[in-house]
SESEDREN-844111 format. One line per field, with one value per residue: x, y, z of N, C-alpha, C, CB in turn. Coordinates in steps of 0.001 Angstrom, whole numbers, plus 500000, padded with zeros to 6 digits. Each point is the difference from the previous one (the first is absolute). Glycine has a CB too. Example, Ala and Ser with C-alpha at 12.3 -4.5 7.8 and 13.67 -1.06 7.14 Angstrom:
<pts>
nxx = 513190:501542
nyy = 494310:502223
nzz = 507800:498034
caxx = 499110:500820
cayy = 501190:501190
cazz = 500000:500060
cxx = 500900:499230
cyy = 501200:501090
czz = 500000:500730
cbxx = 498108:501184
cbyy = 498827:499372
cbzz = 501246:497855
</pts>
This chain:
<pts>
nxx = 500841:501388:499398:499610:502658:498189:497578:502099:498342:501480:500358:498916:498240:497198:501053:497029:500387:498085:498698:498635:499219:503190:497836:501189:503390:500227:497625:500983:503020:499002:498161:502329:501954:497889:499466:503089:502050:500884:499232:502467:497190:501082:498105:498879:501005:503192:500475:501175:498117:500209:496593:500369:497563:499309:498563:498307:499260:500807:498638:503358:498996:502519:498179:501034:502802:500938:498638:501382:499966:496683:499879:497753:499393:499076:497602:501558:496342:497591:501435:502050:498866:502869:501315:498648:501371:503220:500722:500630:497374:502522:497231:501711:499065:497597:498600:500029:497071:500958:498490:498587:502424:497252:497794:498074:499600:499698:497662:498189:499968:499093:497429:499002:500003:498242:497730:499446:499689:497658:498431:499802:498679:503489:499157:497351:501571:501918:497414:498822:502661:499703:496932:500478:498892:499261:499679:500246:500990:498674:503363:499488:499225:503126:497223:499938:503167:499988:503106:500810:502799:500376:502022:498967:503692:500319:497912:497366:499950:500084:497558:498176:500377:499458:497177:499213:500427:497691:497669:501443:497915:503507:499440:503006:500249:502416:500838:498508:497157:500619:498398:499698:498618:497444:500199:497132:503115:499099:502361:500486:499322:497817:499949:499977:496856:499697:501982:498159:497092:499728:503063:498165:503111:501383:502280:501600:501781:500605:503164:499414:499336:500048:497473:500011:500437:497071:498930:498542:498318:497399:500094:500503:498241:497272:500227:499609:497123:499151:502812:502787:501862:502096:501477:502270:501662:500845:501517:498757:499554:497238:498936:499313:501166:497694:498389:500167:498799:497513:499095:500116:498111:497815:499794:501685:501416:498417:503120:502441:501137:502336:502187:500710:500251:500710:501261:499902:501156:497211:501483:499696:497873:498923:496907:501409:500221:496876:498580:498452:500577:503418:500599:502724:501188:502756:499265:498430:498793:503014:502491:501728:499549:503225:499195:498483:502109:502350:498386:499435:502916:501328:498126:500887:503155:499685:498542:502292:502233:498398:499932:497056:498155:500173:496876:500190:500570:498616:498247:502353:497069:498750:501902:500905
nyy = 498805:502277:501438:502735:500401:502970:499148:497300:497614:498585:497450:498959:498048:501550:501021:498343:502251:497266:502652:496722:500508:499835:497819:500255:500273:497115:500059:502507:499097:497320:501475:501829:497502:498647:502633:500703:496901:503104:501209:500414:498437:502705:499059:503046:499076:499989:502272:502929:500850:498499:499426:500131:499813:501529:496937:502717:496992:502383:503002:500252:503169:498984:498993:502785:500359:497712:500922:502900:497669:498605:500107:499984:500651:496780:501344:497205:500696:499636:502830:501484:500767:498918:501423:502788:500033:499710:503051:500239:499202:501401:501765:497947:496886:498987:499968:496977:499743:497082:500029:498209:499326:497536:502543:498543:497504:501581:501752:497646:498689:502633:500307:497023:499973:502625:499179:497177:501440:501732:497610:498396:502589:499541:502777:498514:497462:501837:501135:497087:499038:502312:499065:496549:500873:496747:502685:497972:502883:498907:499440:503014:497932:501074:501192:501808:501425:503032:498310:503340:498595:503144:499186:498963:500032:497471:499683:501170:498114:497427:501053:500374:497076:498480:501435:499114:496934:500227:501255:502988:501756:500363:503226:499860:502820:500215:502721:499219:498961:496998:498685:497921:498015:501055:503466:501831:501433:502315:501600:501702:500842:498782:497168:500905:500078:497547:498223:500247:499420:497156:498968:497528:500923:503099:497695:502805:498730:503404:499530:501265:502417:502363:498266:497750:502023:498425:498239:498846:503108:499342:500274:497003:498559:501594:498377:497089:499174:501266:498284:501452:497831:502662:497442:502356:497846:503525:500466:499268:502533:498551:500885:503225:497381:502078:498872:496993:500599:501574:497585:497829:501815:500055:496543:501926:497166:497186:500734:501569:497222:502238:498232:503093:501201:502906:498888:497384:499445:501387:502007:497086:502393:499044:500312:497785:498294:500099:499744:496972:502073:499098:497057:501358:498479:500998:501500:496822:501777:499311:498192:501553:496830:500996:498621:502509:502216:498636:499738:503087:500932:498166:501199:502943:499348:498922:502692:501831:498397:500624:503464:498469:502480:498599:499985:501839:503313:500599:501911:501174:501086:497301:499742:497724
nzz = 500000:498055:502657:498991:502035:499807:497334:499516:498138:502615:498331:502862:500927:499102:503042:500246:502684:500896:501815:500901:502856:501065:499084:496943:500499:499184:497944:498453:499612:498647:497903:498927:499593:498042:498271:499278:499246:499300:503186:501839:501516:501946:502326:498514:503025:499050:497409:500445:498206:497789:499519:496804:502127:502859:500281:501574:501762:502455:500658:498873:501416:498036:497172:499152:502094:497926:497294:498491:497530:500072:496895:502387:503023:499334:501996:501261:499619:498328:500101:498363:503234:500613:497531:500554:502964:498858:501251:496813:497898:497900:499614:498050:501325:497743:503003:498253:501792:500305:497063:502841:501346:499836:500194:497850:501743:502695:498900:498762:502856:501450:498274:500083:503143:500125:498019:501411:502875:498794:498712:502770:501786:500714:501513:500871:501085:501867:501452:500410:501536:502076:500567:500397:496664:499138:497581:497241:498925:497255:499716:499216:497264:499854:499064:502876:499529:498531:500155:499784:499043:501627:497106:496684:500622:499066:502273:498883:497449:501810:501751:497493:498951:502813:500184:497070:500704:502269:497747:501000:498293:499295:500499:498831:501485:497699:501128:497302:499185:501297:497694:502734:497646:501975:500407:499773:498981:502111:498599:502673:502593:497972:501716:503277:499841:498049:501753:502525:498793:501943:501301:501254:500122:500125:498793:501389:497286:500669:500163:502746:497570:502027:498980:502517:502744:501009:496968:502753:500968:501166:496874:499363:502155:499181:497043:501723:499325:502811:500861:498423:501061:500013:498341:501372:497733:500048:502223:502948:498220:498437:503029:500617:502295:500339:497510:500935:502831:498829:498168:502393:501758:497697:499790:497504:500060:500326:500717:499551:498676:501447:498053:501231:503014:499280:503277:498707:503095:499602:502465:501484:499569:496804:501284:497993:502710:500360:496820:500634:497431:499757:498340:501668:497135:501574:496725:498840:497226:499006:501949:497753:498741:501270:497316:498898:500935:498427:497307:499936:500477:497823:497724:500695:499958:497034:499101:501114:498408:497195:500597:501353:500886:502786:499658:502451:498945:503095:497878:502503:498988:501242:502696:497430
caxx = 499159:500650:499223:500310:500363:500096:499678:501013:499896:501152:499809:500334:498921:498921:499819:498612:499948:498718:499633:498759:499971:501110:499581:499909:501163:500826:499251:499818:501317:500304:499143:500517:501265:499674:499290:500921:501304:501110:499953:500464:498840:500490:499022:500070:500072:501353:500955:499973:499264:500503:499121:499323:498579:499696:498749:499575:498888:500109:500198:501338:500007:501282:500237:500323:501221:501102:499785:499646:500314:499298:499201:498594:499665:498878:499283:499854:498748:498820:499817:501223:499956:501139:501214:499872:500177:501384:500723:501096:499720:500217:498797:500201:500260:498723:499564:499267:499221:499672:498720:499468:500998:499335:499031:498663:499247:499692:499001:498733:499477:499576:498735:498947:499636:499263:498698:499179:499628:498925:498811:499463:499535:500804:500207:498784:499999:501002:499372:498991:500682:500405:498789:499256:498759:499859:499031:500472:499728:500231:501208:499737:500581:500904:499337:499271:500952:500848:501340:500825:501449:500573:501357:499976:501246:500328:499453:498583:499291:499875:498994:498682:499584:499740:498681:499012:499911:499164:498614:499693:499880:501276:500384:501388:500320:501404:500258:499688:499028:500454:498966:500234:498873:499160:500110:499509:501152:499860:501330:500256:499161:498627:499302:500151:498737:499163:500629:499793:498607:499278:500837:499875:501377:500995:501362:500949:501299:500769:501203:499866:500514:499308:498579:499259:500114:498706:498907:498893:499600:498547:499262:500039:499469:498555:499322:499809:498697:499876:500543:501094:501245:501218:501217:501139:501279:500874:500852:499201:499640:498853:498793:499858:499572:498914:498766:499579:499467:498709:499006:499709:499185:498666:499444:499966:500808:499827:501260:501202:501146:501126:501302:501040:499680:500898:501275:500168:498856:498856:500269:499193:498801:499122:498656:499715:500280:498930:498688:499561:499644:501228:500977:501356:501090:501236:500646:500368:499211:500896:501391:500980:500668:501367:500472:499366:500442:501376:499973:499487:500976:501191:499667:499989:501390:500602:499472:500615:501390:499980:499441:498601:499066:499368:498714:499946:500666:499053:499737:500084:498929:498800:500292:500033
cayy = 501195:501303:500897:501427:500637:501454:500342:499508:498547:499217:498560:499360:499342:500827:499832:500098:500117:499474:500433:499362:499715:499111:498599:499473:500440:498937:499332:500873:500181:498764:499941:500953:499471:498955:500579:500902:499422:500857:501247:500009:500208:500407:500398:501462:500457:499832:500336:501403:500374:499518:499030:500381:499808:499862:499314:500591:499284:500166:501433:500395:501454:500432:499277:500877:500745:499175:499666:501221:499925:498871:500251:499796:499449:499074:499758:498559:499867:500349:501441:500793:501143:499955:500401:501429:500771:499943:501243:499986:499275:500964:500255:499682:498567:499270:499069:498968:499205:498627:499790:498725:499172:499006:500593:500061:498789:500018:501021:499509:498987:500665:500697:499017:499343:500947:500290:498793:499954:500970:499518:498846:500384:499356:500929:499934:498727:500092:500739:499142:498989:500612:500254:498752:500109:499123:500590:499916:501144:499719:500644:500979:499577:501023:500888:501042:500824:500942:500049:500979:499948:501338:499793:498824:499786:498591:499163:500277:499493:498540:499775:500307:498989:498761:500157:499924:498595:499317:500425:501256:501201:500629:501309:500347:501419:500317:501428:500283:499054:498650:499058:498640:499121:499635:501006:501339:500824:501436:500612:501357:500624:500112:498730:499314:499897:498986:498710:499593:500002:498745:498799:499129:499763:500852:499499:501080:499490:501112:500415:501202:501226:501135:500057:498864:499985:500168:500037:499238:500837:500004:500383:498952:498738:500123:499739:498569:499487:499746:498705:499613:499520:500556:499192:500844:499318:500966:500601:500371:501415:500259:500020:500841:499012:500521:499977:498606:499515:500656:499406:498672:500202:500431:498892:500308:498931:498759:499422:500331:499094:500909:499329:501036:500960:501131:499370:498553:499168:500664:500124:499076:500627:500493:499419:498947:498679:499462:500134:498780:500278:500269:498918:500538:499101:500778:500329:498713:499722:499848:500131:499910:498708:500400:499406:500659:501396:500038:499683:501166:501098:499615:500141:501425:500464:499557:500847:501322:499882:499909:501233:499782:500562:499078:500428:500181:501227:500764:501422:500559:500975:499237:499213:498572
cazz = 500000:500085:500847:499933:501261:499818:498630:499076:499833:500424:499918:501254:500706:500534:501450:500441:501458:500451:501349:500406:501436:500374:500063:498643:499241:499426:498937:498846:499377:499281:498816:499007:499486:499033:498859:499294:500338:499582:500770:501387:500865:501316:501012:500070:501397:500529:498946:499602:498803:498733:499347:498760:500253:501423:500311:501267:500611:501454:500248:500431:499801:499423:498751:498883:500296:499487:498595:499277:498576:499390:498803:500317:501310:499927:501254:500241:500723:499209:499895:499873:500914:500905:499279:499693:501233:500477:499736:499043:498758:498909:499211:498591:499840:499906:501038:499285:500947:499659:499329:500466:500689:500827:500920:499397:500309:501433:500317:499446:500926:501239:499770:499722:501259:500833:499402:500160:501422:500198:499290:500715:501327:501038:501112:500805:500730:501059:501105:500605:500799:501277:500788:500160:499217:498837:499073:498629:499138:498588:499457:498951:498720:499459:499040:500724:500748:499273:500577:499305:500208:499864:499542:499126:499286:499768:501062:500151:498841:500150:501044:499444:499037:500736:500612:498928:499601:500993:499846:500688:499174:500345:499476:500228:499865:499780:499807:498599:499447:499699:499590:500473:499682:501135:501064:499668:500375:500226:500009:500448:501020:499514:500067:501287:500742:499353:500280:501390:500445:500069:500059:501167:500444:499361:500130:499722:499567:499441:500729:500823:499397:500614:499631:500563:501460:500678:499026:500582:501129:500198:498796:498972:500504:500198:498738:499840:500444:501438:500382:499108:500592:499416:500006:499641:499822:499346:501021:501156:500007:499130:500832:501189:500988:500837:499207:499822:501275:500229:499111:500542:501207:499573:499222:498576:499439:500740:500436:499247:500058:499807:499992:500021:501053:500192:499634:500147:500364:500607:501444:500816:500553:498940:500126:499033:500555:500845:499373:499319:498604:499249:499914:499868:499623:500129:498723:499408:498793:498849:500429:498928:499865:499617:498747:498864:499982:499502:498571:499271:500062:499232:498593:499640:499995:498733:498928:500109:499560:498544:499475:499660:500995:500941:500523:501451:500438:500810:499737:501363:500181:500371:501205:499702
cxx = 500881:499117:500424:500389:500233:499823:500975:499870:501288:499687:500404:498760:498990:499866:498546:500001:498594:499759:498627:500076:501119:499619:499984:501280:500771:499286:499922:501329:500371:499174:500486:501309:499757:499362:500896:501435:501192:500055:500617:498806:500519:498831:500134:500162:501417:501088:499865:499247:500541:499117:499420:498486:499809:498639:499577:498765:499995:500352:501369:500146:501283:500258:500460:501017:501191:499877:499514:500137:499245:499196:498520:499892:498770:499373:499783:498770:498871:499865:501328:500035:501207:501288:499955:500261:501441:500724:501097:499754:500144:498768:500134:500278:498670:499770:499054:499314:499877:498636:499553:501029:499347:498921:498573:499162:499600:498857:498639:499381:499460:498629:498875:499545:499148:498610:499078:499581:498825:498710:499351:499508:500831:500341:498792:499958:501046:499442:498961:500644:500399:498803:499174:498685:500062:498915:500600:499592:500278:501300:499622:500605:500910:499309:499217:500933:500846:501344:500841:501463:500563:501479:500094:501234:500229:499316:498495:499182:499798:498957:498597:499522:499749:498634:498892:499785:499104:498553:499623:499838:501162:500153:501488:500209:501500:500152:499661:499125:500650:498806:500396:498764:499248:499997:499484:501024:499647:501408:499964:499056:498539:499226:499950:498671:499083:500557:499635:498543:499374:500845:499735:501366:500905:501376:500954:501367:500906:501273:499721:500696:499327:498508:499199:500107:498638:498838:498782:499608:498469:499258:499968:499378:498488:499215:499756:498607:499989:500498:501170:501266:501174:501133:501146:501270:500995:501044:499114:499502:498931:498742:500115:499408:498815:498668:499490:499370:498630:498906:499656:499115:498570:499261:499788:500807:499852:501294:501153:501014:501215:501321:501154:499553:501029:499910:499913:501260:498868:500219:499057:498698:499018:498634:499691:500166:498779:498621:499610:499625:501217:500900:501364:500936:501281:500774:500512:499289:500877:501437:500929:500646:501412:500452:499420:500430:501409:500037:499545:501029:501237:499736:500015:501408:500687:499502:500649:501449:500114:499439:498540:499088:499454:498666:500095:500718:498974:499899:499956:498926:498717:500216:499982:500338
cyy = 501252:500914:501438:500473:501480:500394:499487:498499:499307:498536:499395:499437:501014:499707:500252:499996:499664:500409:499423:499713:499024:498528:499336:500204:498890:499314:500864:500245:498765:499887:500956:499499:498920:500576:500886:499538:500863:501310:499813:500360:500304:500362:501503:500503:499945:500394:501476:500224:499350:499010:500578:499895:499764:499338:500446:499277:500091:501449:500255:501480:500493:499389:500925:501077:499255:499773:501237:499862:498887:500430:499852:499451:499118:499856:498505:499772:500524:501501:500724:501156:500041:500432:501490:500874:499988:501295:499792:499220:500975:500133:499538:498524:499264:499093:499014:499089:498560:499957:498576:499226:499043:500536:499933:498788:499960:500957:499646:498986:500642:500648:499013:499311:500913:500264:498782:499817:500928:499485:498826:500301:499446:500936:499980:498699:499988:500748:499133:498910:500556:500196:498734:499985:499049:500583:499976:501245:499586:500661:500968:499497:501098:500997:501119:500989:500861:500108:500958:499852:501383:499846:498756:499987:498515:499107:500211:499494:498496:499652:500212:498899:498647:500048:499877:498553:499205:500480:501260:501118:500913:501349:500210:501484:500179:501505:500424:498868:498660:499163:498611:499167:499632:501001:501335:501005:501483:500589:501398:500500:500028:498700:499358:499828:498933:498606:499490:499745:498605:498746:499218:499665:500937:499443:501121:499410:501133:500264:501249:501167:501167:500031:498839:499917:500327:500100:499229:500665:500000:500316:498872:498705:500047:499744:498504:499595:499826:498583:499541:499630:500614:498991:500914:499166:500918:500534:500497:501422:500354:500241:501058:499103:500482:499961:498574:499459:500612:499376:498568:500106:500365:498928:500371:498948:498764:499395:500449:498881:500815:499239:500986:501122:501135:500426:498488:499738:500825:500068:499128:500606:500466:499320:498903:498604:499370:500049:498694:500219:500356:498768:500611:498880:500834:500176:498734:499724:499800:500215:499826:498619:500262:499443:500728:501457:500112:499710:501201:501126:499678:500141:501455:500584:499582:500854:501388:499975:499894:501258:499894:500593:498910:500583:500175:501235:500900:501438:500680:501048:499309:499171:498510:499793
czz = 500000:500815:499771:501389:499742:498541:498970:499849:500442:499775:501321:500641:500508:501487:500352:501523:500478:501446:500325:501491:500355:500047:498627:499197:499326:498841:498754:499288:499182:498726:498913:499407:498956:498736:499146:500267:499606:500778:501377:500880:501400:500908:500221:501431:500546:499011:499654:498709:498754:499286:498721:500139:501494:500145:501386:500527:501500:500271:500607:499676:499330:498628:498894:500369:499409:498492:499251:498488:499285:498778:500275:501412:499814:501387:500152:500861:499149:499776:499907:500983:500929:499343:499693:501226:500510:499675:498963:498731:498832:499110:498563:499742:499924:501208:499319:501010:499534:499332:500308:500806:500994:500908:499454:500389:501464:500310:499405:500954:501269:499813:499726:501285:500859:499445:500123:501458:500280:499356:500725:501398:501143:501160:500936:500802:501109:501207:500697:500863:501360:500922:500236:499270:498807:499112:498599:499214:498562:499550:498893:498690:499455:499078:500679:500685:499070:500719:499171:500359:499694:499679:499157:499101:499804:501032:500137:498830:500071:501052:499426:499056:500675:500677:498955:499560:500949:499983:500753:498975:500384:499319:500294:499816:499850:499814:498578:499450:499670:499571:500471:499707:501273:501134:499485:500513:500095:500105:500594:501076:499572:500175:501363:500725:499392:500242:501391:500351:499930:500033:501285:500595:499220:500313:499604:499688:499525:500792:500820:499311:500711:499689:500580:501519:500623:499018:500503:501303:500105:498711:498981:500492:500213:498719:499781:500468:501514:500304:499163:500771:499245:500122:499568:499953:499301:500962:501134:499958:498970:500822:501091:501088:500832:499255:499821:501281:500273:499135:500403:501233:499645:499203:498540:499239:500867:500490:499132:500185:499589:500114:500112:500933:500007:501470:500044:500818:500636:501512:500830:500512:498927:500089:498989:500605:500677:499358:499300:498541:499141:500064:499714:499559:499889:498699:499302:498678:498777:500416:498804:500010:499484:498651:498794:499903:499424:498503:499182:499968:499172:498505:499549:500016:498699:498840:500043:499533:498485:499346:499620:501074:500920:500432:501512:500509:500686:499494:501350:500259:500445:501260:499765:498517
cbxx = 498165:501158:499734:498404:501032:501521:498930:501542:498398:500671:500406:501926:501555:498785:502385:499122:501818:500195:501371:499664:497502:500923:498641:497570:500136:501081:498675:498047:500710:500576:498068:498897:501094:499704:497917:498363:498940:499839:497939:502391:498525:502142:500074:498592:497669:499116:499912:502149:499473:502175:499453:501993:499619:501387:500575:500944:500035:500721:497534:500981:498540:500882:498286:497727:498987:500157:499468:500721:502235:499884:501890:499435:500972:501083:498857:502501:501182:498890:497885:500101:497519:498872:500204:498348:497643:500021:499504:501427:498420:502437:499535:500850:502202:500194:500243:501628:498738:501389:500556:498501:501670:502068:501800:500943:501215:502381:501817:500834:501630:502412:501259:500951:502103:502157:501085:501188:502376:501680:501014:501518:497771:500934:501459:498793:499206:501827:500386:498483:500834:501891:499968:501072:499711:500743:499020:499862:500585:497512:501379:499974:497976:501812:499854:498150:500059:497971:499810:498071:500114:498309:500857:497476:500948:502208:502206:500600:500946:502400:501644:500513:501309:502466:501008:500654:502292:502026:499495:501275:497434:501009:497638:500700:497982:500403:501805:502186:498697:501907:499394:501575:501239:500431:501987:497549:501477:497742:500606:500879:501947:500769:500663:502295:500198:499336:501882:502004:499811:498262:501757:497900:499522:498498:499272:498726:498914:497876:501447:499894:500412:502123:500657:500393:502447:501191:501683:500778:502080:500357:500648:502058:502199:500451:501057:502467:499683:498020:497771:499037:498900:499251:498727:498887:498822:498143:501747:501281:502294:501040:499638:499678:502340:501642:500742:501828:502339:501200:500848:502186:502038:500847:498900:499747:501633:498002:498761:499576:498590:498630:499001:500732:498925:499728:501196:498821:501578:498452:500811:502111:501375:502000:499289:500741:502358:501339:500386:499204:497773:499839:498242:499552:498403:500112:500655:500409:498143:498187:499406:500423:497796:500519:500212:498051:498548:500843:499535:497666:499167:500684:498632:497688:500083:500180:497813:498475:500537:499749:502238:500629:499378:502249:498799:499855:501698:500522:498695:502451:501042:499367:499039:498300
cbyy = 498750:499685:498189:500349:497855:500119:501957:501875:500342:501736:499986:501535:498161:500028:500707:498830:501764:498054:502144:498983:500400:501876:500563:500441:501844:499656:498784:501086:501511:498901:499372:501893:500522:498399:499913:501957:497809:498985:500681:500653:498443:500829:497706:500107:499214:498183:497640:500298:502128:500390:498993:499230:499045:502044:497988:502231:498485:497580:500293:497655:500214:500248:498345:499569:500945:498876:497601:501277:500914:498909:499211:499593:502021:498762:502261:499632:500213:497978:499795:499373:499918:498192:497698:499421:499473:497509:500759:500247:498380:499447:501926:502293:500185:500072:501735:500099:502047:499142:501669:499939:501844:498776:501515:501304:498803:499435:501722:500379:498341:500416:501968:499640:498662:501045:501627:498939:499456:501898:500764:498649:500120:498529:501454:501418:498850:499950:502169:500459:498922:501154:502308:499753:502418:497942:501487:497492:501655:499832:497976:501901:498562:498342:498080:498383:498257:501293:497622:501548:497514:501007:501157:499993:502120:500680:500087:501975:501864:499721:500735:502440:501206:499706:501476:502305:500169:499718:497658:499239:499809:497741:500941:497734:500620:497728:499906:501291:501923:500201:501416:500811:499093:497698:498801:499264:498325:499713:498655:500408:501388:501707:499715:500937:502430:501664:500622:501300:502369:501170:501158:499050:497562:502037:497603:501571:497835:500995:499005:498604:498875:501255:501169:498792:500688:501141:500198:497836:501459:500693:502371:501038:499590:501633:502063:499628:498830:501600:499446:501500:497828:502343:497823:502000:497781:500613:500667:498375:500479:498588:497559:502181:499170:501476:502077:499661:499715:502129:501457:499152:500726:502332:499175:502482:501657:499619:498048:502485:497914:501912:498190:499429:498164:500764:501985:499554:498074:499186:502337:498921:500705:500440:502174:501545:500725:500697:502480:499194:500778:502491:498350:501755:498416:499176:502256:499167:501330:500764:499141:502485:498773:500113:497786:498449:500487:499280:497603:499374:500604:498409:497939:500204:499856:497659:498735:500529:498899:497542:500541:497906:501814:499148:498810:497576:499839:498546:499547:499570:501476:499916:501823:499539
cbzz = 501227:497776:501706:498060:500887:501973:500906:500631:498091:501714:497510:500297:500643:497763:500450:497901:499986:498408:499795:497699:500066:501289:502003:500084:501556:502232:501724:501143:501893:502169:501463:501228:502186:501896:501337:500190:499742:497743:498760:499329:498602:498969:501122:497952:500332:501406:499086:501151:501078:500919:502223:498703:497669:500578:498536:499302:498097:500350:500320:499623:502005:502308:500673:499114:502125:502237:500606:501987:500530:502241:498611:497568:501253:498065:499883:499824:502191:500900:501275:497605:499892:501206:498999:498220:500564:499703:502329:501912:501193:500043:501461:499717:501248:497508:501902:498061:500659:501918:498137:498017:499732:499903:500832:498085:498186:500498:500081:497643:499084:500619:499107:497701:499912:500674:498392:498051:500610:500052:497849:498677:499029:498237:498540:498302:497929:498276:498789:498051:497902:498833:499068:502166:500709:501308:501825:500109:501846:499589:500574:501690:499516:500175:498437:500343:501786:499164:500881:499957:499404:501623:502011:500042:500945:499011:501193:501339:498670:499325:501785:500207:498232:500368:501762:499245:499004:501399:499677:502051:499816:500298:500337:499255:501362:498958:501734:499702:499076:501650:497989:501813:498001:499387:501010:500107:498902:501193:497994:497775:500721:498364:497715:500161:500627:498250:498476:500563:499227:498844:498620:499028:500578:500161:499517:501511:499358:499170:498206:502107:497732:499854:497910:497872:499859:501860:498154:498926:499732:502365:500393:499068:501086:501816:499065:500304:497790:500174:500769:498255:500727:500564:499481:501046:499898:498462:498277:501276:500783:498209:499537:498635:500082:501195:498808:498303:500880:500576:498163:499111:501238:499966:502064:500487:499020:498668:500867:500266:499480:500913:498624:497626:501373:497563:500880:497787:500324:498147:499609:500661:501934:498520:500876:498183:500315:501933:499694:502183:500802:500498:499185:501781:498757:502302:500926:502292:500964:498466:502298:500131:499553:502409:501148:500209:501995:502256:500551:500670:502285:501830:500178:500942:502525:500897:500073:501906:502162:500224:499202:498752:498376:500800:498123:500155:498109:501988:497838:499973:498256:497593:501309:501837
</pts>
């Protein structure tokens, strides 16, 4: 591989600096070494600068004090907010996000399991069990339920289409116009209210940006059908927690399944823990699979070294 240093083409070994959680470091370094056998793979936490590519998957406040001459930065995780927040991230260096890397299938399964749980009334039966009540209820057929997916990118689009395949009436919303088979699509600020109105289940998959922070608040959530259920697998800060709790208390909403929180871990005293109408999972709906993430990143590094374009380059103005 050839590389660029300070704008000058050079020949030699490409250096890839990997900054991931210490518990995963040895495995990830080994995977990169196998995927890029001609490259020098180093641990960014213990090595100085000079990397051509930086893999950022662990919050190191000094990472970009040491690394200044890289050609690109790769986020080793589903979101890029943590990388964007690191001090010293050069504005002129491309930041490249993971595209799926095994997360899509996991998140589709998580949402399908949750929506089927809601349709089958299993939350209600769990409450009846605690109260010692034996009472049968008719399950809700999918064709009677409006399910909306807020954010129909690669992952959200797969979720929407999987729900449609099961017979649910599915809507999707994106920042810009999209078309998905079996999904009624809405776009932009002009379409958000129509998208939300009357939904029985709302699935949030959008990234966290200035425009989506606290987008799930009293005004937007109140547009859902009475007794509706919120599923959040995007980012915790999409939800105004106080508004969600108030709507649950008022019985406007019937429940919530939350996998992401602000902050994380969810503090022990947080009211979500003790609410029977809220299901808490510890950010497990879509975990990064190291083998698939490394394969994807290594492939993009090879393309960049050949002067070829890559997908997943983050638009910093949009935040994803």
